[in-house]
PyMOL Python script that loads the backbone (N, CA, C, O; Angstrom):
from pymol import cmd

cmd.read_pdbstr("""\
ATOM      1  N   UNK A   1      -0.659  35.387 -38.520  1.00  0.00           N
ATOM      2  CA  UNK A   1      -0.751  34.656 -37.272  1.00  0.00           C
ATOM      3  C   UNK A   1      -2.203  34.267 -37.040  1.00  0.00           C
ATOM      4  O   UNK A   1      -3.103  35.075 -37.269  1.00  0.00           O
ATOM      5  N   UNK A   2      -2.441  33.049 -36.592  1.00  0.00           N
ATOM      6  CA  UNK A   2      -3.795  32.556 -36.384  1.00  0.00           C
ATOM      7  C   UNK A   2      -4.318  32.994 -35.030  1.00  0.00           C
ATOM      8  O   UNK A   2      -3.600  32.950 -34.031  1.00  0.00           O
ATOM      9  N   UNK A   3      -5.550  33.408 -35.005  1.00  0.00           N
ATOM     10  CA  UNK A   3      -6.231  33.788 -33.770  1.00  0.00           C
ATOM     11  C   UNK A   3      -7.300  32.751 -33.471  1.00  0.00           C
ATOM     12  O   UNK A   3      -8.019  32.332 -34.378  1.00  0.00           O
ATOM     13  N   UNK A   4      -7.416  32.338 -32.245  1.00  0.00           N
ATOM     14  CA  UNK A   4      -8.477  31.401 -31.890  1.00  0.00           C
ATOM     15  C   UNK A   4      -9.741  32.186 -31.595  1.00  0.00           C
ATOM     16  O   UNK A   4      -9.691  33.333 -31.151  1.00  0.00           O
ATOM     17  N   UNK A   5     -10.865  31.554 -31.848  1.00  0.00           N
ATOM     18  CA  UNK A   5     -12.150  32.227 -31.626  1.00  0.00           C
ATOM     19  C   UNK A   5     -12.690  31.842 -30.258  1.00  0.00           C
ATOM     20  O   UNK A   5     -13.406  30.849 -30.132  1.00  0.00           O
ATOM     21  N   UNK A   6     -12.365  32.596 -29.263  1.00  0.00           N
ATOM     22  CA  UNK A   6     -12.882  32.344 -27.927  1.00  0.00           C
ATOM     23  C   UNK A   6     -12.098  31.271 -27.213  1.00  0.00           C
ATOM     24  O   UNK A   6     -11.084  30.784 -27.713  1.00  0.00           O
ATOM     25  N   UNK A   7     -12.583  30.903 -26.023  1.00  0.00           N
ATOM     26  CA  UNK A   7     -11.931  29.870 -25.243  1.00  0.00           C
ATOM     27  C   UNK A   7     -10.894  30.466 -24.317  1.00  0.00           C
ATOM     28  O   UNK A   7     -10.471  31.607 -24.507  1.00  0.00           O
ATOM     29  N   UNK A   8     -10.483  29.713 -23.326  1.00  0.00           N
ATOM     30  CA  UNK A   8      -9.487  30.224 -22.383  1.00  0.00           C
ATOM     31  C   UNK A   8      -8.119  30.342 -23.034  1.00  0.00           C
ATOM     32  O   UNK A   8      -7.723  29.487 -23.827  1.00  0.00           O
ATOM     33  N   UNK A   9      -7.416  31.379 -22.704  1.00  0.00           N
ATOM     34  CA  UNK A   9      -6.089  31.630 -23.235  1.00  0.00           C
ATOM     35  C   UNK A   9      -5.069  31.541 -22.104  1.00  0.00           C
ATOM     36  O   UNK A   9      -5.320  32.038 -21.007  1.00  0.00           O
ATOM     37  N   UNK A  10      -3.942  30.925 -22.354  1.00  0.00           N
ATOM     38  CA  UNK A  10      -2.859  30.894 -21.376  1.00  0.00           C
ATOM     39  C   UNK A  10      -2.127  32.225 -21.448  1.00  0.00           C
ATOM     40  O   UNK A  10      -1.565  32.571 -22.487  1.00  0.00           O
ATOM     41  N   UNK A  11      -2.131  32.960 -20.364  1.00  0.00           N
ATOM     42  CA  UNK A  11      -1.538  34.290 -20.378  1.00  0.00           C
ATOM     43  C   UNK A  11      -0.182  34.341 -19.705  1.00  0.00           C
ATOM     44  O   UNK A  11       0.511  35.353 -19.807  1.00  0.00           O
ATOM     45  N   UNK A  12       0.214  33.286 -19.022  1.00  0.00           N
ATOM     46  CA  UNK A  12       1.489  33.321 -18.332  1.00  0.00           C
ATOM     47  C   UNK A  12       2.030  31.927 -18.146  1.00  0.00           C
ATOM     48  O   UNK A  12       1.488  30.963 -18.685  1.00  0.00           O
ATOM     49  N   UNK A  13       3.104  31.818 -17.381  1.00  0.00           N
ATOM     50  CA  UNK A  13       3.673  30.492 -17.141  1.00  0.00           C
ATOM     51  C   UNK A  13       2.733  29.642 -16.298  1.00  0.00           C
ATOM     52  O   UNK A  13       1.899  30.161 -15.556  1.00  0.00           O
ATOM     53  N   UNK A  14       2.880  28.338 -16.424  1.00  0.00           N
ATOM     54  CA  UNK A  14       2.031  27.403 -15.689  1.00  0.00           C
ATOM     55  C   UNK A  14       2.479  27.370 -14.233  1.00  0.00           C
ATOM     56  O   UNK A  14       3.671  27.299 -13.933  1.00  0.00           O
ATOM     57  N   UNK A  15       1.505  27.423 -13.344  1.00  0.00           N
ATOM     58  CA  UNK A  15       1.830  27.464 -11.917  1.00  0.00           C
ATOM     59  C   UNK A  15       2.263  26.089 -11.414  1.00  0.00           C
ATOM     60  O   UNK A  15       1.890  25.069 -11.995  1.00  0.00           O
ATOM     61  N   UNK A  16       3.051  26.059 -10.334  1.00  0.00           N
ATOM     62  CA  UNK A  16       3.438  24.764  -9.751  1.00  0.00           C
ATOM     63  C   UNK A  16       2.238  23.981  -9.228  1.00  0.00           C
ATOM     64  O   UNK A  16       2.293  22.754  -9.141  1.00  0.00           O
ATOM     65  N   UNK A  17       1.167  24.667  -8.883  1.00  0.00           N
ATOM     66  CA  UNK A  17      -0.046  23.998  -8.413  1.00  0.00           C
ATOM     67  C   UNK A  17      -0.623  23.087  -9.499  1.00  0.00           C
ATOM     68  O   UNK A  17      -1.156  22.019  -9.201  1.00  0.00           O
ATOM     69  N   UNK A  18      -0.513  23.516 -10.757  1.00  0.00           N
ATOM     70  CA  UNK A  18      -1.008  22.715 -11.873  1.00  0.00           C
ATOM     71  C   UNK A  18      -0.255  21.386 -11.951  1.00  0.00           C
ATOM     72  O   UNK A  18      -0.868  20.334 -12.131  1.00  0.00           O
ATOM     73  N   UNK A  19       1.078  21.433 -11.815  1.00  0.00           N
ATOM     74  CA  UNK A  19       1.871  20.206 -11.863  1.00  0.00           C
ATOM     75  C   UNK A  19       1.573  19.312 -10.668  1.00  0.00           C
ATOM     76  O   UNK A  19       1.621  18.088 -10.787  1.00  0.00           O
ATOM     77  N   UNK A  20       1.271  19.896  -9.535  1.00  0.00           N
ATOM     78  CA  UNK A  20       0.907  19.118  -8.352  1.00  0.00           C
ATOM     79  C   UNK A  20      -0.421  18.393  -8.595  1.00  0.00           C
ATOM     80  O   UNK A  20      -0.569  17.226  -8.231  1.00  0.00           O
ATOM     81  N   UNK A  21      -1.377  19.080  -9.206  1.00  0.00           N
ATOM     82  CA  UNK A  21      -2.668  18.455  -9.503  1.00  0.00           C
ATOM     83  C   UNK A  21      -2.509  17.330 -10.525  1.00  0.00           C
ATOM     84  O   UNK A  21      -3.173  16.299 -10.423  1.00  0.00           O
ATOM     85  N   UNK A  22      -1.634  17.526 -11.506  1.00  0.00           N
ATOM     86  CA  UNK A  22      -1.381  16.470 -12.487  1.00  0.00           C
ATOM     87  C   UNK A  22      -0.780  15.248 -11.801  1.00  0.00           C
ATOM     88  O   UNK A  22      -1.155  14.118 -12.114  1.00  0.00           O
ATOM     89  N   UNK A  23       0.143  15.458 -10.875  1.00  0.00           N
ATOM     90  CA  UNK A  23       0.764  14.343 -10.159  1.00  0.00           C
ATOM     91  C   UNK A  23      -0.270  13.597  -9.321  1.00  0.00           C
ATOM     92  O   UNK A  23      -0.261  12.367  -9.283  1.00  0.00           O
ATOM     93  N   UNK A  24      -1.159  14.324  -8.652  1.00  0.00           N
ATOM     94  CA  UNK A  24      -2.214  13.690  -7.859  1.00  0.00           C
ATOM     95  C   UNK A  24      -3.142  12.884  -8.768  1.00  0.00           C
ATOM     96  O   UNK A  24      -3.545  11.775  -8.419  1.00  0.00           O
ATOM     97  N   UNK A  25      -3.479  13.437  -9.928  1.00  0.00           N
ATOM     98  CA  UNK A  25      -4.362  12.737 -10.863  1.00  0.00           C
ATOM     99  C   UNK A  25      -3.711  11.447 -11.361  1.00  0.00           C
ATOM    100  O   UNK A  25      -4.382  10.423 -11.490  1.00  0.00           O
ATOM    101  N   UNK A  26      -2.399  11.492 -11.642  1.00  0.00           N
ATOM    102  CA  UNK A  26      -1.708  10.286 -12.097  1.00  0.00           C
ATOM    103  C   UNK A  26      -1.709   9.212 -11.019  1.00  0.00           C
ATOM    104  O   UNK A  26      -1.935   8.038 -11.310  1.00  0.00           O
ATOM    105  N   UNK A  27      -1.458   9.608  -9.784  1.00  0.00           N
ATOM    106  CA  UNK A  27      -1.465   8.647  -8.682  1.00  0.00           C
ATOM    107  C   UNK A  27      -2.847   8.020  -8.539  1.00  0.00           C
ATOM    108  O   UNK A  27      -2.960   6.814  -8.317  1.00  0.00           O
ATOM    109  N   UNK A  28      -3.895   8.826  -8.663  1.00  0.00           N
ATOM    110  CA  UNK A  28      -5.261   8.299  -8.547  1.00  0.00           C
ATOM    111  C   UNK A  28      -5.585   7.326  -9.676  1.00  0.00           C
ATOM    112  O   UNK A  28      -6.167   6.267  -9.440  1.00  0.00           O
ATOM    113  N   UNK A  29      -5.210   7.683 -10.894  1.00  0.00           N
ATOM    114  CA  UNK A  29      -5.498   6.808 -12.034  1.00  0.00           C
ATOM    115  C   UNK A  29      -4.734   5.499 -11.917  1.00  0.00           C
ATOM    116  O   UNK A  29      -5.298   4.428 -12.141  1.00  0.00           O
ATOM    117  N   UNK A  30      -3.442   5.578 -11.564  1.00  0.00           N
ATOM    118  CA  UNK A  30      -2.659   4.353 -11.411  1.00  0.00           C
ATOM    119  C   UNK A  30      -3.179   3.503 -10.248  1.00  0.00           C
ATOM    120  O   UNK A  30      -3.242   2.278 -10.354  1.00  0.00           O
ATOM    121  N   UNK A  31      -3.545   4.140  -9.157  1.00  0.00           N
ATOM    122  CA  UNK A  31      -4.074   3.409  -8.012  1.00  0.00           C
ATOM    123  C   UNK A  31      -5.372   2.691  -8.341  1.00  0.00           C
ATOM    124  O   UNK A  31      -5.551   1.530  -7.976  1.00  0.00           O
ATOM    125  N   UNK A  32      -6.281   3.378  -9.032  1.00  0.00           N
ATOM    126  CA  UNK A  32      -7.546   2.743  -9.418  1.00  0.00           C
ATOM    127  C   UNK A  32      -7.315   1.616 -10.412  1.00  0.00           C
ATOM    128  O   UNK A  32      -8.003   0.596 -10.364  1.00  0.00           O
ATOM    129  N   UNK A  33      -6.355   1.789 -11.313  1.00  0.00           N
ATOM    130  CA  UNK A  33      -6.057   0.737 -12.283  1.00  0.00           C
ATOM    131  C   UNK A  33      -5.519  -0.505 -11.585  1.00  0.00           C
ATOM    132  O   UNK A  33      -5.939  -1.623 -11.885  1.00  0.00           O
ATOM    133  N   UNK A  34      -4.596  -0.311 -10.663  1.00  0.00           N
ATOM    134  CA  UNK A  34      -4.033  -1.452  -9.938  1.00  0.00           C
ATOM    135  C   UNK A  34      -5.102  -2.131  -9.084  1.00  0.00           C
ATOM    136  O   UNK A  34      -5.156  -3.359  -9.017  1.00  0.00           O
ATOM    137  N   UNK A  35      -5.943  -1.343  -8.438  1.00  0.00           N
ATOM    138  CA  UNK A  35      -7.002  -1.904  -7.604  1.00  0.00           C
ATOM    139  C   UNK A  35      -7.996  -2.712  -8.438  1.00  0.00           C
ATOM    140  O   UNK A  35      -8.360  -3.825  -8.059  1.00  0.00           O
ATOM    141  N   UNK A  36      -8.436  -2.160  -9.568  1.00  0.00           N
ATOM    142  CA  UNK A  36      -9.406  -2.886 -10.382  1.00  0.00           C
ATOM    143  C   UNK A  36      -8.785  -4.136 -10.999  1.00  0.00           C
ATOM    144  O   UNK A  36      -9.450  -5.168 -11.087  1.00  0.00           O
ATOM    145  N   UNK A  37      -7.526  -4.066 -11.426  1.00  0.00           N
ATOM    146  CA  UNK A  37      -6.879  -5.251 -11.987  1.00  0.00           C
ATOM    147  C   UNK A  37      -6.706  -6.338 -10.930  1.00  0.00           C
ATOM    148  O   UNK A  37      -6.901  -7.519 -11.216  1.00  0.00           O
ATOM    149  N   UNK A  38      -6.341  -5.945  -9.713  1.00  0.00           N
ATOM    150  CA  UNK A  38      -6.173  -6.954  -8.670  1.00  0.00           C
ATOM    151  C   UNK A  38      -7.509  -7.588  -8.280  1.00  0.00           C
ATOM    152  O   UNK A  38      -7.571  -8.793  -8.039  1.00  0.00           O
ATOM    153  N   UNK A  39      -8.571  -6.794  -8.216  1.00  0.00           N
ATOM    154  CA  UNK A  39      -9.890  -7.367  -7.921  1.00  0.00           C
ATOM    155  C   UNK A  39     -10.347  -8.292  -9.043  1.00  0.00           C
ATOM    156  O   UNK A  39     -10.945  -9.336  -8.787  1.00  0.00           O
ATOM    157  N   UNK A  40     -10.065  -7.907 -10.286  1.00  0.00           N
ATOM    158  CA  UNK A  40     -10.436  -8.750 -11.418  1.00  0.00           C
ATOM    159  C   UNK A  40      -9.678 -10.069 -11.383  1.00  0.00           C
ATOM    160  O   UNK A  40     -10.244 -11.117 -11.693  1.00  0.00           O
ATOM    161  N   UNK A  41      -8.389 -10.026 -11.005  1.00  0.00           N
ATOM    162  CA  UNK A  41      -7.606 -11.249 -10.954  1.00  0.00           C
ATOM    163  C   UNK A  41      -7.971 -12.119  -9.757  1.00  0.00           C
ATOM    164  O   UNK A  41      -7.723 -13.325  -9.783  1.00  0.00           O
ATOM    165  N   UNK A  42      -8.556 -11.540  -8.706  1.00  0.00           N
ATOM    166  CA  UNK A  42      -8.981 -12.320  -7.544  1.00  0.00           C
ATOM    167  C   UNK A  42     -10.373 -12.939  -7.728  1.00  0.00           C
ATOM    168  O   UNK A  42     -10.809 -13.735  -6.896  1.00  0.00           O
ATOM    169  N   UNK A  43     -11.054 -12.584  -8.788  1.00  0.00           N
ATOM    170  CA  UNK A  43     -12.417 -13.074  -9.001  1.00  0.00           C
ATOM    171  C   UNK A  43     -12.503 -14.600  -9.016  1.00  0.00           C
ATOM    172  O   UNK A  43     -13.434 -15.138  -8.416  1.00  0.00           O
ATOM    173  N   UNK A  44     -11.596 -15.329  -9.662  1.00  0.00           N
ATOM    174  CA  UNK A  44     -11.684 -16.798  -9.593  1.00  0.00           C
ATOM    175  C   UNK A  44     -11.549 -17.331  -8.172  1.00  0.00           C
ATOM    176  O   UNK A  44     -12.173 -18.336  -7.831  1.00  0.00           O
ATOM    177  N   UNK A  45     -10.750 -16.679  -7.343  1.00  0.00           N
ATOM    178  CA  UNK A  45     -10.617 -17.115  -5.956  1.00  0.00           C
ATOM    179  C   UNK A  45     -11.950 -16.977  -5.233  1.00  0.00           C
ATOM    180  O   UNK A  45     -12.346 -17.877  -4.492  1.00  0.00           O
ATOM    181  N   UNK A  46     -12.642 -15.869  -5.438  1.00  0.00           N
ATOM    182  CA  UNK A  46     -13.948 -15.691  -4.809  1.00  0.00           C
ATOM    183  C   UNK A  46     -14.958 -16.702  -5.337  1.00  0.00           C
ATOM    184  O   UNK A  46     -15.821 -17.163  -4.589  1.00  0.00           O
ATOM    185  N   UNK A  47     -14.858 -17.052  -6.622  1.00  0.00           N
ATOM    186  CA  UNK A  47     -15.758 -18.053  -7.182  1.00  0.00           C
ATOM    187  C   UNK A  47     -15.494 -19.429  -6.591  1.00  0.00           C
ATOM    188  O   UNK A  47     -16.428 -20.207  -6.402  1.00  0.00           O
ATOM    189  N   UNK A  48     -14.238 -19.741  -6.296  1.00  0.00           N
ATOM    190  CA  UNK A  48     -13.932 -21.032  -5.677  1.00  0.00           C
ATOM    191  C   UNK A  48     -14.451 -21.104  -4.246  1.00  0.00           C
ATOM    192  O   UNK A  48     -14.873 -22.164  -3.784  1.00  0.00           O
ATOM    193  N   UNK A  49     -14.417 -19.981  -3.552  1.00  0.00           N
ATOM    194  CA  UNK A  49     -14.861 -19.978  -2.165  1.00  0.00           C
ATOM    195  C   UNK A  49     -16.383 -20.049  -2.029  1.00  0.00           C
ATOM    196  O   UNK A  49     -16.898 -20.657  -1.090  1.00  0.00           O
ATOM    197  N   UNK A  50     -17.100 -19.426  -2.969  1.00  0.00           N
ATOM    198  CA  UNK A  50     -18.566 -19.384  -2.896  1.00  0.00           C
ATOM    199  C   UNK A  50     -19.180 -19.723  -4.254  1.00  0.00           C
ATOM    200  O   UNK A  50     -19.722 -18.839  -4.918  1.00  0.00           O
ATOM    201  N   UNK A  51     -19.105 -20.988  -4.680  1.00  0.00           N
ATOM    202  CA  UNK A  51     -19.715 -21.326  -5.972  1.00  0.00           C
ATOM    203  C   UNK A  51     -21.244 -21.306  -5.885  1.00  0.00           C
ATOM    204  O   UNK A  51     -21.824 -21.560  -4.829  1.00  0.00           O
ATOM    205  N   UNK A  52     -21.865 -21.006  -6.992  1.00  0.00           N
ATOM    206  CA  UNK A  52     -23.320 -21.005  -7.032  1.00  0.00           C
ATOM    207  C   UNK A  52     -23.786 -21.572  -8.372  1.00  0.00           C
ATOM    208  O   UNK A  52     -23.016 -21.605  -9.332  1.00  0.00           O
ATOM    209  N   UNK A  53     -25.034 -22.015  -8.442  1.00  0.00           N
ATOM    210  CA  UNK A  53     -25.554 -22.518  -9.723  1.00  0.00           C
ATOM    211  C   UNK A  53     -25.558 -21.441 -10.812  1.00  0.00           C
ATOM    212  O   UNK A  53     -25.388 -21.746 -11.993  1.00  0.00           O
ATOM    213  N   UNK A  54     -25.752 -20.186 -10.412  1.00  0.00           N
ATOM    214  CA  UNK A  54     -25.743 -19.087 -11.382  1.00  0.00           C
ATOM    215  C   UNK A  54     -24.378 -19.000 -12.067  1.00  0.00           C
ATOM    216  O   UNK A  54     -24.303 -18.758 -13.272  1.00  0.00           O
ATOM    217  N   UNK A  55     -23.309 -19.196 -11.310  1.00  0.00           N
ATOM    218  CA  UNK A  55     -21.984 -19.140 -11.895  1.00  0.00           C
ATOM    219  C   UNK A  55     -21.752 -20.307 -12.842  1.00  0.00           C
ATOM    220  O   UNK A  55     -21.041 -20.166 -13.838  1.00  0.00           O
ATOM    221  N   UNK A  56     -22.342 -21.455 -12.543  1.00  0.00           N
ATOM    222  CA  UNK A  56     -22.210 -22.589 -13.457  1.00  0.00           C
ATOM    223  C   UNK A  56     -22.900 -22.287 -14.790  1.00  0.00           C
ATOM    224  O   UNK A  56     -22.373 -22.604 -15.856  1.00  0.00           O
ATOM    225  N   UNK A  57     -24.079 -21.674 -14.719  1.00  0.00           N
ATOM    226  CA  UNK A  57     -24.772 -21.298 -15.949  1.00  0.00           C
ATOM    227  C   UNK A  57     -23.979 -20.257 -16.728  1.00  0.00           C
ATOM    228  O   UNK A  57     -23.885 -20.325 -17.954  1.00  0.00           O
ATOM    229  N   UNK A  58     -23.408 -19.287 -16.006  1.00  0.00           N
ATOM    230  CA  UNK A  58     -22.593 -18.278 -16.688  1.00  0.00           C
ATOM    231  C   UNK A  58     -21.388 -18.936 -17.361  1.00  0.00           C
ATOM    232  O   UNK A  58     -21.021 -18.560 -18.474  1.00  0.00           O
ATOM    233  N   UNK A  59     -20.777 -19.907 -16.702  1.00  0.00           N
ATOM    234  CA  UNK A  59     -19.648 -20.621 -17.295  1.00  0.00           C
ATOM    235  C   UNK A  59     -20.058 -21.406 -18.518  1.00  0.00           C
ATOM    236  O   UNK A  59     -19.328 -21.441 -19.508  1.00  0.00           O
ATOM    237  N   UNK A  60     -21.231 -22.046 -18.464  1.00  0.00           N
ATOM    238  CA  UNK A  60     -21.712 -22.816 -19.618  1.00  0.00           C
ATOM    239  C   UNK A  60     -21.998 -21.899 -20.807  1.00  0.00           C
ATOM    240  O   UNK A  60     -21.634 -22.217 -21.939  1.00  0.00           O
ATOM    241  N   UNK A  61     -22.642 -20.775 -20.554  1.00  0.00           N
ATOM    242  CA  UNK A  61     -22.931 -19.820 -21.637  1.00  0.00           C
ATOM    243  C   UNK A  61     -21.637 -19.262 -22.200  1.00  0.00           C
ATOM    244  O   UNK A  61     -21.498 -19.113 -23.414  1.00  0.00           O
ATOM    245  N   UNK A  62     -20.689 -18.953 -21.325  1.00  0.00           N
ATOM    246  CA  UNK A  62     -19.404 -18.427 -21.784  1.00  0.00           C
ATOM    247  C   UNK A  62     -18.663 -19.462 -22.622  1.00  0.00           C
ATOM    248  O   UNK A  62     -18.089 -19.119 -23.655  1.00  0.00           O
ATOM    249  N   UNK A  63     -18.665 -20.707 -22.199  1.00  0.00           N
ATOM    250  CA  UNK A  63     -18.001 -21.760 -22.966  1.00  0.00           C
ATOM    251  C   UNK A  63     -18.642 -21.968 -24.328  1.00  0.00           C
ATOM    252  O   UNK A  63     -17.942 -22.129 -25.328  1.00  0.00           O
ATOM    253  N   UNK A  64     -19.972 -21.966 -24.373  1.00  0.00           N
ATOM    254  CA  UNK A  64     -20.663 -22.136 -25.645  1.00  0.00           C
ATOM    255  C   UNK A  64     -20.389 -20.953 -26.569  1.00  0.00           C
ATOM    256  O   UNK A  64     -20.182 -21.137 -27.768  1.00  0.00           O
ATOM    257  N   UNK A  65     -20.386 -19.742 -26.017  1.00  0.00           N
ATOM    258  CA  UNK A  65     -20.113 -18.555 -26.836  1.00  0.00           C
ATOM    259  C   UNK A  65     -18.677 -18.573 -27.359  1.00  0.00           C
ATOM    260  O   UNK A  65     -18.429 -18.171 -28.496  1.00  0.00           O
ATOM    261  N   UNK A  66     -17.728 -19.035 -26.539  1.00  0.00           N
ATOM    262  CA  UNK A  66     -16.339 -19.116 -26.988  1.00  0.00           C
ATOM    263  C   UNK A  66     -16.196 -20.144 -28.101  1.00  0.00           C
ATOM    264  O   UNK A  66     -15.479 -19.911 -29.074  1.00  0.00           O
ATOM    265  N   UNK A  67     -16.876 -21.283 -27.964  1.00  0.00           N
ATOM    266  CA  UNK A  67     -16.833 -22.302 -29.009  1.00  0.00           C
ATOM    267  C   UNK A  67     -17.446 -21.776 -30.305  1.00  0.00           C
ATOM    268  O   UNK A  67     -16.889 -21.979 -31.384  1.00  0.00           O
ATOM    269  N   UNK A  68     -18.573 -21.112 -30.203  1.00  0.00           N
ATOM    270  CA  UNK A  68     -19.230 -20.551 -31.385  1.00  0.00           C
ATOM    271  C   UNK A  68     -18.347 -19.483 -32.039  1.00  0.00           C
ATOM    272  O   UNK A  68     -18.245 -19.437 -33.265  1.00  0.00           O
ATOM    273  N   UNK A  69     -17.715 -18.632 -31.242  1.00  0.00           N
ATOM    274  CA  UNK A  69     -16.836 -17.603 -31.795  1.00  0.00           C
ATOM    275  C   UNK A  69     -15.646 -18.234 -32.512  1.00  0.00           C
ATOM    276  O   UNK A  69     -15.221 -17.736 -33.554  1.00  0.00           O
ATOM    277  N   UNK A  70     -15.110 -19.311 -31.973  1.00  0.00           N
ATOM    278  CA  UNK A  70     -13.992 -19.995 -32.621  1.00  0.00           C
ATOM    279  C   UNK A  70     -14.428 -20.577 -33.963  1.00  0.00           C
ATOM    280  O   UNK A  70     -13.699 -20.476 -34.950  1.00  0.00           O
ATOM    281  N   UNK A  71     -15.600 -21.178 -34.002  1.00  0.00           N
ATOM    282  CA  UNK A  71     -16.106 -21.746 -35.260  1.00  0.00           C
ATOM    283  C   UNK A  71     -16.318 -20.644 -36.292  1.00  0.00           C
ATOM    284  O   UNK A  71     -15.964 -20.816 -37.459  1.00  0.00           O
ATOM    285  N   UNK A  72     -16.885 -19.527 -35.883  1.00  0.00           N
ATOM    286  CA  UNK A  72     -17.126 -18.416 -36.811  1.00  0.00           C
ATOM    287  C   UNK A  72     -15.806 -17.844 -37.321  1.00  0.00           C
ATOM    288  O   UNK A  72     -15.688 -17.526 -38.504  1.00  0.00           O
ATOM    289  N   UNK A  73     -14.809 -17.709 -36.440  1.00  0.00           N
ATOM    290  CA  UNK A  73     -13.509 -17.179 -36.873  1.00  0.00           C
ATOM    291  C   UNK A  73     -12.816 -18.114 -37.855  1.00  0.00           C
ATOM    292  O   UNK A  73     -12.227 -17.660 -38.836  1.00  0.00           O
ATOM    293  N   UNK A  74     -12.884 -19.418 -37.596  1.00  0.00           N
ATOM    294  CA  UNK A  74     -12.254 -20.374 -38.505  1.00  0.00           C
ATOM    295  C   UNK A  74     -12.956 -20.355 -39.857  1.00  0.00           C
ATOM    296  O   UNK A  74     -12.294 -20.412 -40.893  1.00  0.00           O
ATOM    297  N   UNK A  75     -14.278 -20.276 -39.867  1.00  0.00           N
ATOM    298  CA  UNK A  75     -15.022 -20.246 -41.125  1.00  0.00           C
ATOM    299  C   UNK A  75     -14.738 -18.948 -41.886  1.00  0.00           C
ATOM    300  O   UNK A  75     -14.591 -18.967 -43.108  1.00  0.00           O
ATOM    301  N   UNK A  76     -14.661 -17.831 -41.175  1.00  0.00           N
ATOM    302  CA  UNK A  76     -14.352 -16.561 -41.832  1.00  0.00           C
ATOM    303  C   UNK A  76     -12.943 -16.583 -42.424  1.00  0.00           C
ATOM    304  O   UNK A  76     -12.733 -16.069 -43.522  1.00  0.00           O
ATOM    305  N   UNK A  77     -11.985 -17.166 -41.723  1.00  0.00           N
ATOM    306  CA  UNK A  77     -10.626 -17.294 -42.265  1.00  0.00           C
ATOM    307  C   UNK A  77     -10.617 -18.213 -43.478  1.00  0.00           C
ATOM    308  O   UNK A  77      -9.885 -17.975 -44.439  1.00  0.00           O
ATOM    309  N   UNK A  78     -11.432 -19.266 -43.434  1.00  0.00           N
ATOM    310  CA  UNK A  78     -11.540 -20.177 -44.578  1.00  0.00           C
ATOM    311  C   UNK A  78     -12.074 -19.437 -45.801  1.00  0.00           C
ATOM    312  O   UNK A  78     -11.599 -19.663 -46.914  1.00  0.00           O
ATOM    313  N   UNK A  79     -13.048 -18.564 -45.609  1.00  0.00           N
ATOM    314  CA  UNK A  79     -13.592 -17.795 -46.730  1.00  0.00           C
ATOM    315  C   UNK A  79     -12.641 -16.705 -47.199  1.00  0.00           C
ATOM    316  O   UNK A  79     -12.606 -16.383 -48.387  1.00  0.00           O
ATOM    317  N   UNK A  80     -11.875 -16.135 -46.286  1.00  0.00           N
ATOM    318  CA  UNK A  80     -10.996 -15.025 -46.639  1.00  0.00           C
ATOM    319  C   UNK A  80      -9.644 -15.479 -47.174  1.00  0.00           C
ATOM    320  O   UNK A  80      -8.902 -14.663 -47.723  1.00  0.00           O
ATOM    321  N   UNK A  81      -9.304 -16.755 -47.029  1.00  0.00           N
ATOM    322  CA  UNK A  81      -7.985 -17.215 -47.445  1.00  0.00           C
ATOM    323  C   UNK A  81      -7.717 -16.974 -48.928  1.00  0.00           C
ATOM    324  O   UNK A  81      -6.622 -16.521 -49.261  1.00  0.00           O
ATOM    325  N   UNK A  82      -8.666 -17.253 -49.849  1.00  0.00           N
ATOM    326  CA  UNK A  82      -8.378 -16.963 -51.269  1.00  0.00           C
ATOM    327  C   UNK A  82      -8.117 -15.479 -51.509  1.00  0.00           C
ATOM    328  O   UNK A  82      -7.274 -15.131 -52.336  1.00  0.00           O
ATOM    329  N   UNK A  83      -8.813 -14.613 -50.812  1.00  0.00           N
ATOM    330  CA  UNK A  83      -8.577 -13.176 -50.988  1.00  0.00           C
ATOM    331  C   UNK A  83      -7.185 -12.796 -50.498  1.00  0.00           C
ATOM    332  O   UNK A  83      -6.508 -11.970 -51.109  1.00  0.00           O
ATOM    333  N   UNK A  84      -6.766 -13.403 -49.395  1.00  0.00           N
ATOM    334  CA  UNK A  84      -5.444 -13.108 -48.851  1.00  0.00           C
ATOM    335  C   UNK A  84      -4.350 -13.589 -49.808  1.00  0.00           C
ATOM    336  O   UNK A  84      -3.344 -12.907 -50.004  1.00  0.00           O
ATOM    337  N   UNK A  85      -4.555 -14.769 -50.399  1.00  0.00           N
ATOM    338  CA  UNK A  85      -3.534 -15.285 -51.296  1.00  0.00           C
ATOM    339  C   UNK A  85      -3.493 -14.465 -52.589  1.00  0.00           C
ATOM    340  O   UNK A  85      -2.422 -14.327 -53.180  1.00  0.00           O
ATOM    341  N   UNK A  86      -4.613 -13.925 -53.041  1.00  0.00           N
ATOM    342  CA  UNK A  86      -4.623 -13.070 -54.224  1.00  0.00           C
ATOM    343  C   UNK A  86      -3.863 -11.785 -53.982  1.00  0.00           C
ATOM    344  O   UNK A  86      -3.139 -11.324 -54.864  1.00  0.00           O
ATOM    345  N   UNK A  87      -4.007 -11.203 -52.822  1.00  0.00           N
ATOM    346  CA  UNK A  87      -3.299  -9.959 -52.551  1.00  0.00           C
ATOM    347  C   UNK A  87      -1.806 -10.218 -52.396  1.00  0.00           C
ATOM    348  O   UNK A  87      -1.009  -9.336 -52.713  1.00  0.00           O
ATOM    349  N   UNK A  88      -1.399 -11.383 -51.925  1.00  0.00           N
ATOM    350  CA  UNK A  88       0.019 -11.677 -51.811  1.00  0.00           C
ATOM    351  C   UNK A  88       0.644 -11.928 -53.183  1.00  0.00           C
ATOM    352  O   UNK A  88       1.819 -11.622 -53.387  1.00  0.00           O
ATOM    353  N   UNK A  89      -0.129 -12.484 -54.135  1.00  0.00           N
ATOM    354  CA  UNK A  89       0.392 -12.737 -55.468  1.00  0.00           C
ATOM    355  C   UNK A  89       0.557 -11.436 -56.251  1.00  0.00           C
ATOM    356  O   UNK A  89       1.415 -11.337 -57.128  1.00  0.00           O
ATOM    357  N   UNK A  90      -0.266 -10.442 -55.930  1.00  0.00           N
ATOM    358  CA  UNK A  90      -0.198  -9.169 -56.658  1.00  0.00           C
ATOM    359  C   UNK A  90       0.985  -8.324 -56.270  1.00  0.00           C
ATOM    360  O   UNK A  90       1.282  -7.346 -56.956  1.00  0.00           O
ATOM    361  N   UNK A  91       1.669  -8.658 -55.207  1.00  0.00           N
ATOM    362  CA  UNK A  91       2.796  -7.824 -54.759  1.00  0.00           C
ATOM    363  C   UNK A  91       4.055  -8.109 -55.501  1.00  0.00           C
ATOM    364  O   UNK A  91       5.083  -7.488 -55.234  1.00  0.00           O
TER     365      UNK A  91
END
""", "prot")
cmd.dss("prot")
cmd.show_as("cartoon", "prot")
cmd.util.cbc("prot")
cmd.orient("prot")
């Protein structure tokens, strides 16, 4: 039989208080997730209500970065296509 070297050991059944704390933790995690997702989805609405030049610059940088990422992905797929076709022929 294996013995653990130190650390807390469970000596009896789990108390109902433990399950209550787990339930509270789940409610908190789900609540924070829903709150952050809803705030994230409302962000465009806030941008429409209060546009600023800073947001225009952020949009321009984001658009340029997205275009550059698309070009890099297409070029990488172009380079990797012969390798992909070789592995399919070997099967």
